[in-house]
N, C-alpha and C positions, 0 to 999 in steps of 0.2 A: 692660197687663200683672199678673194676680196676688200676691197676698201670696207664695203659697208660691215660686212662678216666681221673681220676682224674687228670697227666698229663696235658692232653685238656683243661682240665676246667678252670687249674691254668693259662691256657695260655689263655683263654678268658677272663677270668674275670682282668687279668690283663690289657686286650686293652679295654675293652669295664666298664668297672667299674661296674654292673648293680650294684644299689643296690635290697633288696628284701626282705623284713620286715621275709616271711617266709621261704625263704634259712635260711638264720643269724638262726631263733632260730630251725631249725634241725642241723646246725650246734651244736646249744650249747644244743643241744638233747642231739648228739652224746658227748660231755662235761661233760654234768654233768653225763651220765652213766659211764665214765671210770672215774671221780674222787671219787664216790664211791666208786666200785672197788676199786680202788689205797688207797681209806682208808684200809677198809680190810685187802686185804696186806702188806697196810705201817705198819696195826699193828701188824701184823703175825711174818715180818720181823726185828720188832727193839724186838722181843720177843731175840734175838739173837745179834742183830747189832747193831751199836754205827751210831748213828744220821750221819754224816760225810759223812761214809762209805756206808750207802743206796744212799744219795745224789750223790754221788760220782757213783757210779756201775751203778742208774739208768741211768749218763748222757753218760756214755762209754760206753756202750751197746746202749743206743739211738741213738748214731749216727752210727749205725749198721744198728737198724732195721731203720731210716730213709732212707739208700743210696736209695733204687728202686725208693721211689720218689725223690731223687735227681739227680738218671740216669733219669728218667722220664722226670724230667724236666731241662735237658739242660747239667745235669752235672757240678764236682764241679766249672766250668766257670760260668754257672749260678749261683753261690750263689753270686758274686763280689756284692759285693754294695758301692757303692759310700759314705754310711754314717755309714762305723766300729763301731765312734765313738761312736755315737747314741747306737747300739747295745750294746757293750760293757758295757756302761751306765747301759742301759736296764735290761744286764744282774748280774750285781752286785750286783742293787737294788734289783733284783729278787731275786737270790744266798742266801743275806741276808736278806730279810724276810721270807724264807722258812726256814733260820734255829733259825728266832726268833723264827716265828709259833711250829717248834716243842721245843724252849729250855724252851714258854710260858706254856705248854705244862705239862711238868713237875715243874713247881714250881706253878698252879692254877689248879681250874676245870677245867674242859676239855668243861662247860656249857657256862662260862664265854671266855673262848677262842676262844669258835665260836662266840660267843654274839659281841665281839668286833671287830674278824675279818671283817663281816657285816653289819660293816659299812666303809668297802668298797667305793658299790657303791653313801655312799656322797663323801668320799673328789672325786673319779675317774668322776663322774662330775661335781663336780668341779674344777676339773683339765681340764676337757674337757671341761667346755663353758668356760675356762682361757686362753686353751693353742690350741684345736684346733677348736675355732670358731662355735661350738657345740649350739643350740640350748634348754633349759630345756623350756617344755612347761607341763602344767597343765597332762596332764595325767601321762607325765613320774616323775615327780612329786609326780604323787599319788603313781603310782609306788614304787617309795621310799621307802614313808611313811606305805602303809601297808604290803610293806616287814619287814621292823624295828620291827615295832608292830608284825608282824606272828612271827621272830623272836624272836621278845622278851616274846614270851608267850610260844614258846616253852624248850627255854634254861633256862628265865626264870635269869638272871643276878644280883646279890645282888647288892642293894645300894649302899654299902659303898664305900668311897673314892680307889683313884687307888693305888695298889703297886707297887713295880718291876714290877712281874710276869704281872699285867696290864700292865701297863707302854709299855711292851716291847711287850707285844699282840699291840696293840693300835700303836704300829709304827711300827710293819712290817704288820699290813693293811694298813697302808698309802704309804711304801713300795712296796704291791702289788697293789695300785692303779694308785703308779707312773708307774708298770710297766705297767700295762694294758693299763693306756693313750700315751703310750710312742710304745707299742704296735702297735695300732689306727694309730697313724701315721708313722709309718713302713708301714703300709700296703697299703700305700698312693702308697708307691714306691719299695718296696717290694714282693716277693711270701712267700704266708704260709710258704712255707719250706723253703727255705732261714731265716727267723725267726725262725724260727724251728731249720736251721741250725747254726749258729750265739748264740745261746742260749744253743744249747747240746756243744756247741767245746769251747764256753767261760766259761759255772760251768765246765768242764770236767778239764779241768786247773785252775780255782779258787779252786775244789773241792781235788785235787789230794794228797797236801800234807796234809795233812787233816785229809783222809781218811788213807794214811798209817799211820798217826801215831799212830788210833786208828786199824791198821786189825784186822778180823781176819777171817781165811780159813770157810766164809759159810759152812753148813752142807748140803746134798742134797734137804731136802724140805725146804729150805729158800735158794736155787739158786734158786728155782721152784717159789718164792714170789717177790725176788728182777727182773726176769724177769716179770709178770706179772709189777709191776711196771713201772718198762723201758719201755714197751710198752703201757699203759694208760698215765705214767707220757710225753712222745713223743709226741704221738697221740691227747689226752686230749688237750696241745697248740695247734696243729695242726686244732682243732676243731676252736679253740677259736679262734685263730687269721684267720682263715678262715670267720667267723660267722663276726666275726669286719670288712669284707672288706662289707659288706652284708648291713648293717647296722649302724646306729650311737652308738659306746660305751655305750648312754646316755639309749637305747635301749637293748645291749646287754647285758649292765653289770643286769639291775635286773633281768633276768632272771637265776641268778646262785642263787637267793632265793630257786633256789626251790633243793637247792643243801641240803639246810637242810633238810627236811621231805623225802627225798630219804634218805638223810643218815638216817635220824630218825628208816626207814620203814628196812633198813639193818642191821642198829641193831637189831631191831626188830626177825629180822628171824635168823640171822646169831650168834648172842650173848642174842637171850632171854632179850632186853633191854627195857624198860617198854614202854609204848607211850599211854600217857591218853589224858581223851580230849582236855586237854590246847592242847595240841602237835596238833590233829587232827584242832581242833581252829587254830593254831598259822600255820597248811598246810595251810588252808581251805584261811585265809587271805594272804599268800603268794601268792597259785598259780590264784584268784581276781584280786591283783593284776597286774602282769605281764598281763589277760589274757583281762586288760586291755588296759596294755600298744601295746600290742601286734594290738587289735583291731584296736586302735588310730591311733597307730603311723602316721607319714603320708608319701609319697611316694616322695625321694630324689636321685636327680644324683647326682654320685662324682662331685668334681670341682677340 
């Protein structure tokens, strides 16, 4: 899709607010693909750079990458929002959650971080019901339950109590849920481009001083990985925001469970990480839950 076509679509959706689970699923496919790529590129970049630097470079470069969509949507004047406070709060929470997730990776096994992260749909569903007026039905609930069981089979977290790393990962998952819920609320008044624009601006401002404190000039190879991270980090969130325009958060978020088997497949292809029978079974449960959710989700109009 060209830039001008995207711009026209944004305006159409802002006016008509049409809901479509199929369109939401297509945008989430973009989110999932870019998130798998960013997992690999992030691992490669952080062999050399600190987390703060990677996060800051991603946001600053992302502003430049987003500019064609900003221009197609009416320029910087069209990025104005009457909800600047919510944009600021959402992105402070999201920035903190991102850092917490990376910090947890250095404190506990990756399997535990991923398992705890995917408690996010539970918090998102509860927040969406409490603050956005959305409703949980049997099929949405079943999608969440099957997804959580599938994730548990894939990552097989320890049954031990929470240690500091696990507590940080849980706080990050709650932070991501708050960010997703606020994103859904923002899509009711602001375009997807405006939401991502303010995400990049706010997080660039938040990250510049911490990044300078740990700055190392990247090698040519790492510059390439950082550019990939910036592209994926910018447009993955654009895809998520667009998906939120077409369906309830309680429909969109369970689709993110597919990121676990897709990331496992990427690990097997790129790093020769083992994929066992329980991983395959978990992926099947996640896929089943999402198919039920997509098949049974009722159509609705934006209020």
